[in-house]
C-alpha positions in Angstrom: 0.0 0.0 0.0 1.3 3.5 -0.9 -0.4 6.8 -0.6 0.7 10.3 0.3 -0.6 13.1 2.5 0.7 16.6 2.7 0.2 19.1 5.4 -0.9 22.6 4.8 2.2 24.3 6.3 4.7 23.2 3.7 4.8 22.4 0.0 4.6 18.7 -0.9 7.3 19.3 -3.5 10.2 19.0 -1.1 13.8 18.5 -2.4 15.3 15.4 -0.6 19.0 15.4 0.0 19.3 12.6 2.5 17.5 9.9 4.5 17.4 9.3 8.3 15.7 6.6 10.4 16.7 8.2 13.7 15.2 11.6 14.5 18.4 12.6 16.4 20.4 12.2 13.3 18.2 14.2 10.9 19.9 16.8 8.8 18.4 19.6 6.7 16.8 18.2 3.6 16.3 14.7 4.9 13.4 12.4 4.5 12.6 11.1 8.0 11.6 7.4 7.9 9.5 6.7 11.0 9.2 3.0 11.9 7.7 1.2 14.9 10.4 0.5 17.5 10.5 -1.8 20.5 9.0 0.8 22.9 7.7 3.6 20.8 6.8 4.5 17.2 9.2 6.7 15.3 6.4 8.9 14.1 6.1 10.2 17.7 9.4 11.9 17.1 8.4 13.6 13.8 8.4 17.1 15.4 12.0 16.5 16.5 12.9 15.4 13.0 11.3 18.5 11.5 13.3 20.7 14.0 16.4 18.9 12.7 15.6 19.8 9.1 13.4 17.0 7.8 11.4 18.0 4.8 9.1 15.0 4.6 8.1 11.8 6.6 7.8 8.3 5.4 5.8 6.1 7.8 3.1 3.4 8.1 -0.6 3.8 8.7 -0.1 3.7 12.5 2.2 6.7 12.3 0.1 8.8 9.9 -1.5 11.0 12.5 1.6 11.9 14.4 3.6 12.5 11.3 0.8 14.6 9.6 0.7 16.8 12.8 4.0 18.4 11.7 2.5 19.8 8.5 5.3 18.1 6.5 4.5 16.0 3.4 3.8 12.5 4.6 4.2 9.3 2.6 2.4 6.2 3.9 3.5 2.6 3.1 2.4 -0.6 4.8 6.0 -1.4 5.8 8.5 1.4 5.6 11.5 -0.8 6.5 10.7 -3.0 3.5 11.3 -0.1 1.1 13.9 1.8 3.1 16.9 0.5 1.1 15.4 1.2 -2.3 14.3 4.7 -1.1 17.7 5.5 0.3 19.4 4.3 -2.9 17.1 6.5 -4.9 17.5 9.6 -2.7 21.3 9.4 -2.8 21.4 8.9 -6.6 22.0 5.1 -6.7 25.7 5.4 -5.7 26.3 1.6 -5.6 25.8 1.5 -9.3 29.0 3.4 -9.7 31.1 1.3 -7.3 32.1 -2.4 -7.5 31.0 -3.9 -4.2 32.1 -7.2 -2.7 30.1 -8.5 0.3 31.4 -11.0 2.9 29.1 -13.0 5.1 29.7 -15.9 7.6 30.2 -16.3 11.3 34.0 -15.9 11.6 36.6 -14.1 9.4 34.4 -11.4 7.9 36.5 -8.5 9.2 39.8 -10.0 8.3 38.6 -11.0 4.9 37.3 -7.5 4.1 40.7 -6.1 4.9 42.4 -8.7 2.7 39.9 -7.9 -0.1 40.6 -4.1 0.2 44.4 -4.7 0.0 43.8 -6.9 -3.1 41.6 -4.3 -4.7 44.2 -1.6 -4.1 46.8 -3.8 -5.8 44.4 -4.2 -8.7 44.4 -0.4 -9.2 41.2 0.6 -7.4 40.6 3.4 -5.0 38.9 1.6 -2.1 36.3 1.7 0.5 35.6 -0.5 3.5 32.5 -1.2 5.5 32.6 -3.3 8.7 32.5 -3.7 12.4 36.1 -2.3 12.9 35.9 0.8 10.8 34.3 2.5 7.8 36.6 4.0 5.1 35.9 6.1 2.1 39.2 6.5 0.3 41.3 8.6 2.8 38.4 9.2 5.2 37.9 6.9 8.2 34.9 6.6 10.7 34.0 4.5 13.6 31.0 2.2 13.0 27.9 1.8 15.2 26.9 -1.5 13.7 28.7 -4.2 11.7 26.4 -3.4 8.8 24.9 0.2 9.0 21.2 0.9 8.6 20.2 1.4 4.9 20.1 5.2 5.0 23.6 5.4 6.6 24.9 2.8 4.2 23.7 4.4 1.0 24.9 7.8 2.3 28.3 6.3 2.9 28.5 4.9 -0.6 27.4 8.4 -1.9 30.4 9.8 0.0 32.6 7.1 -1.4 31.6 8.1 -4.9 32.4 11.7 -4.1 35.9 10.6 -2.9 36.6 8.7 -6.1 36.1 5.2 -4.7 35.9 2.6 -7.4 35.6 -0.6 -5.3 34.6 -1.5 -1.8 34.7 -4.5 0.5 31.8 -4.9 3.0 30.9 -7.1 5.9 27.2 -8.3 5.6 25.8 -9.5 8.9 22.8 -11.8 9.4 21.0 -8.9 11.2 21.5 -6.7 8.1 20.0 -9.4 5.8 17.1 -10.1 8.1 16.3 -6.4 8.7 16.7 -5.2 5.1 19.7 -3.0 5.8 21.4 -4.0 2.5 18.3 -3.7 0.4 19.0 -1.5 -2.7 22.5 -3.0 -3.2 23.4 -5.8 -5.7 26.9 -7.1 -4.8 29.2 -7.8 -7.7 30.6 -10.7 -5.8 29.4 -12.2 -2.5 31.6 -14.5 -0.3 30.6 -17.0 2.3 33.3 -17.8 4.9 31.9 -20.4 7.3 29.1 -20.8 9.8 29.0 -21.8 13.5 26.8 -21.0 16.5 26.2 -17.3 17.0 23.4 -14.8 17.4 20.9 -17.4 18.6 19.4 -14.6 20.7 18.2 -13.1 17.4 17.7 -16.2 15.2 15.3 -19.0 16.0 18.0 -21.7 15.6 21.1 -22.5 13.6 19.1 -23.3 10.4 17.4 -19.9 10.6 20.7 -18.3 11.0 22.1 -20.1 7.9 19.1 -19.5 5.7 19.3 -15.8 6.6 22.9 -15.7 5.5 22.0 -17.6 2.3 19.7 -14.7 1.3 22.8 -12.8 0.1 23.2 -15.4 -2.7 20.0 -14.6 -4.4 19.8 -12.5 -7.7 18.3 -9.5 -6.0 21.4 -9.1 -3.8 24.3 -10.5 -5.7 25.5 -11.4 -9.2 28.2 -14.1 -8.4 29.0 -16.1 -5.2 32.1 -17.7 -3.7 31.8 -20.4 -1.0 34.1 -22.3 1.3 33.8 -26.0 0.5 35.6 -27.0 3.7 32.6 -25.8 5.7 29.5 -28.0 5.8 27.3 -25.0 5.4 29.4 -23.7 2.6 28.6 -26.9 0.8 24.9 -26.6 1.6 25.0 -23.1 0.2 25.5 -24.6 -3.3 22.0 -26.0 -3.0 20.3 -22.8 -1.8 22.2 -20.2 -3.9 20.5 -18.9 -7.0 23.5 -17.2 -8.5 26.6 -18.7 -10.2 28.9 -20.1 -7.5 32.7 -20.7 -7.3 34.2 -23.0 -4.7 37.5 -22.9 -2.7 39.2 -25.2 -0.2 42.0 -24.2 2.1 42.4 -27.9 2.9 43.1 -28.7 -0.7 39.9 -30.7 -1.5 40.0 -31.9 -5.1 36.2 -31.1 -5.4 36.9 -27.4 -5.1 37.7 -25.2 -8.1 40.3 -23.3 -6.2 42.6 -24.9 -3.6 45.5 -24.1 -1.3 48.3 -26.6 -1.5 51.7 -27.0 0.1 50.5 -24.9 3.1 53.3 -23.8 5.4 52.2 -22.3 8.8 54.4 -20.1 10.9 54.3 -17.9 13.9 54.5 -14.8 11.7 52.2 -15.9 8.9 51.8 -18.6 6.3 52.7 -19.5 2.8 50.8 -21.6 0.3 50.3 -22.3 -3.4 47.0 -21.2 -5.0 45.8 -23.6 -7.7 42.8 -22.7 -9.8 40.8 -23.9 -12.8 42.8 -24.9 -15.8 45.9 -25.3 -13.8 46.5 -21.6 -13.0 48.9 -21.2 -10.0 50.4 -18.6 -7.8 52.5 -18.6 -4.7 50.9 -16.7 -1.8 52.4 -15.5 1.4 50.5 -13.7 4.2 51.5 -12.1 7.4 48.5 -13.4 9.3 49.1 -16.6 11.4 46.9 -19.6 11.7 45.2 -22.0 9.3 41.9 -20.1 9.5 43.8 -17.1 7.9 44.9 -19.3 5.1 41.2 -19.9 4.4 40.4 -16.2 4.8 43.2 -15.3 2.3 42.3 -18.0 -0.2 38.6 -16.9 -0.1 39.7 -13.3 -0.6 42.0 -14.2 -3.6 39.3 -16.2 -5.3 36.7 -13.5 -4.7 39.1 -10.8 -6.2 39.7 -12.9 -9.3 35.9 -13.3 -9.7 35.7 -9.5 -9.4 38.2 -9.1 -12.2 41.5 -8.5 -10.4 44.3 -10.5 -12.0 45.5 -13.5 -9.9 49.0 -12.2 -9.4 47.7 -8.8 -8.3 45.3 -10.4 -5.9 48.0 -12.6 -4.4 50.4 -9.7 -4.1 47.8 -7.4 -2.5 46.6 -9.9 0.0 50.2 -10.4 1.0 50.7 -6.7 1.8 48.2 -6.8 4.7 50.3 -6.6 7.9 47.4 -7.1 10.3 43.8 -6.3 11.3 42.9 -4.3 14.4 42.0 -6.7 17.2 42.4 -9.8 15.1 45.3 -11.9 16.4 46.9 -8.6 17.1 50.2 -8.8 18.9 50.8 -6.4 21.7 54.4 -5.1 21.5 56.6 -4.9 24.5 56.3 -8.5 25.7 59.9 -9.0 24.8 61.5 -12.3 24.1 60.0 -14.1 27.1 56.4 -14.5 26.0 53.9 -13.4 23.4 50.6 -11.5 24.1 47.8 -11.5 21.5 44.4 -9.7 21.5 41.7 -11.3 19.4 38.0 -10.6 18.8 37.0 -14.3 19.0 33.7 -14.2 20.9 32.0 -17.4 19.6 32.8 -21.1 20.3 34.3 -22.0 16.9 36.4 -18.8 16.8 37.8 -19.5 20.3 38.7 -23.0 19.3 40.4 -21.9 16.0 42.5 -19.3 17.8 43.6 -21.6 20.5 44.5 -24.4 18.1 46.5 -22.0 16.0 48.4 -20.5 19.0 49.1 -24.0 20.3 51.3 -24.6 17.3 53.5 -21.7 18.2 53.5 -22.1 22.0 56.6 -23.8 23.5 55.5 -23.0 27.0 52.1 -22.4 28.6 49.1 -21.3 26.5 46.8 -18.9 28.6 43.5 -17.5 27.5 41.6 -14.7 29.2 38.0 -15.0 28.1 34.5 -13.7 28.9 31.1 -13.8 27.3 28.8 -11.0 26.5 25.6 -10.3 28.5 22.2 -10.0 26.9 23.3 -12.1 24.0 23.2 -15.8 22.9 23.3 -17.6 26.3 23.9 -21.0 24.6 27.4 -19.9 23.6 28.7 -19.5 27.1 29.1 -23.2 28.1 30.5 -24.0 24.7 33.1 -21.2 24.9 34.0 -22.2 28.4 34.5 -25.8 27.2 36.7 -24.7 24.3 38.9 -22.6 26.5 39.2 -25.3 29.2 39.9 -28.0 26.7 42.5 -26.3 24.5 44.4 -23.9 26.8 46.7 -24.7 29.7 45.4 -21.9 31.8 41.9 -20.4 31.3 41.1 -17.2 33.2 37.4 -16.5 33.0 36.4 -12.9 33.3 33.9 -10.3 32.3 33.4 -9.2 28.7 30.5 -6.8 28.1 28.1 -8.0 30.8 25.6 -5.3 29.9 22.5 -5.7 32.1 23.4 -9.2 33.4 25.1 -10.3 36.5 28.7 -11.1 35.5 28.9 -13.9 38.0 25.9 -15.6 36.3 27.7 -15.5 33.0 30.9 -16.9 34.5 28.9 -19.7 36.1 27.6 -20.7 32.7 31.1 -20.7 31.3 32.3 -22.8 34.2 29.5 -25.3 33.5 31.0 -25.9 30.1 34.6 -26.1 31.5 33.5 -28.9 33.8 32.6 -31.0 30.8 36.2 -31.4 30.0 37.8 -34.4 31.7 39.8 -33.4 34.7 43.1 -34.9 33.4 43.0 -32.8 30.2 41.3 -29.7 31.6 43.1 -26.4 31.8 43.8 -24.8 35.1 40.7 -22.5 35.4 40.7 -19.3 37.3 37.7 -17.0 37.9 38.5 -13.3 38.0 35.5 -11.1 37.3 37.5 -7.9 36.9 38.9 -7.9 33.4 41.9 -5.7 34.1 42.8 -7.8 37.0 42.4 -11.0 34.9 44.8 -9.5 32.3 47.3 -8.5 35.0 47.2 -12.0 36.4 47.8 -13.6 33.0 50.8 -11.3 32.3 52.2 -11.7 35.8 52.2 -15.5 35.4 53.8 -15.6 32.0 57.1 -17.3 31.5 59.6 -17.9 28.6 57.9 -19.5 25.6 54.4 -18.7 26.9 51.6 -17.3 24.8 48.7 -15.2 26.2 45.5 -14.5 24.2 43.0 -12.0 25.5 39.9 -12.9 23.6 36.4 -11.5 23.0 36.7 -7.8 22.6 39.4 -7.3 20.0 39.4 -3.7 18.7 36.6 -2.5 21.0 37.4 0.5 23.2 34.7 0.2 25.8 33.1 -2.2 28.2 29.3 -2.2 28.4 28.3 -2.5 32.1 24.8 -1.8 33.5 23.9 0.8 30.8 27.2 2.5 30.8 30.2 2.3 28.5 33.4 2.2 30.5 36.6 3.0 28.5 38.5 -0.2 28.1 40.8 -1.4 25.3 42.3 -4.8 25.8 45.4 -3.8 23.8 46.1 -0.8 26.1 45.4 -2.8 29.3 47.7 -5.7 28.1 50.5 -3.2 27.3 50.1 -1.5 30.6 50.3 -4.8 32.4 53.5 -5.7 30.5 55.0 -2.3 31.4 54.1 -2.8 35.1 55.7 -6.2 35.0 58.9 -4.8 33.6 59.0 -2.0 36.1 58.4 -4.5 38.9 61.2 -6.7 37.8 63.6 -3.8 37.8 63.3 -3.6 41.5 63.5 -7.3 42.3 
């Protein structure tokens, strides 16, 4: 249903220069899109939107009266969110038509893969953009994101900015929330990549199958032209059945069924090397600075996706190899010296914790210690699984707070401990409970000896801790560095 009202105070012929879904973010010339929220209807804030410069309101029948009271032109549709992406694209002049866009979805590896893709796109001669949970970039401009995938108005506005800055290609994380809520509507990705799938976001999705089928929406003709999938992942194989666009397959394990494979893989503490073999016998030698077998998979997926996007294989391999690291992803904290290594990683789901610990085990000659918490007000089913992974794969597991939000941190820790106790006593890590995250990090650093590796997991690049409605400044990298400095200072006086 679509109809339009116009108030008497203003002309219905308003020039639109932007779109906003939050009345607090409205700028002059914006179309204010008023949708029903969890506790209030956005139309109730139409007056605030008008004060901010809105020149028209798009809402549903329930919001008609409140929106019309402003005197602004009002458009009525049955479901504003369902048309939000297309409307935002139209208002901003369809910017994504002028930029090659690569989308990355999956549970783990999205951020790292987008950085690898951006490096490869630059090597292929593109001016690049980046959209993800770590940062937003439009050529030389950089912004901090609020969401892994921004709301549709913000997203199309960002691409309009990219177009102004001369961006020719962009890599973008596509979350399941974004797909379910229509945030990426109005975009058709030139290439879409699926990394893997494991338990996450079951506070939002009904079950794992619902989570997967939501991810699979990206591989439909209305959202992408070509797809790339990881054949080593069971869901990556299943995607071949659900996808309705041409699909290309890859395997970091060298599966002969895959069109692209990684062979002769050589893993090291400072990165990995492997041979890329593709259709028709094409080959290239790849070397990356990111450690761990999962980063071989991320790099191979990025290389294949770049080739599908038209980047020559050698340029793709070279570009991927130039990436030194990704903020908060297996990021080493300098200053540990020759005695031990300290790493900060964003792993906040069971499979990611397992992958990180298995990778670090290969480069640990001493004790492997993990400092780990679980987020509050999120998928509670992950907590025992993460506790079990930490207790089963580390030598020392220090359970602490992550972002407890509105929950009791001790309740979260109890659920993690429940999982840890599933591990047989003879193979279980030494588990320590320390609710204070800074104290837990201090404890891990203070215990470290020669050849040890410490991984502080869960928050990665985040610079705040969400506790009881407040955001407390907290950066794992800074806290680890401070603990290392304090340890050094203490030892000077011993």
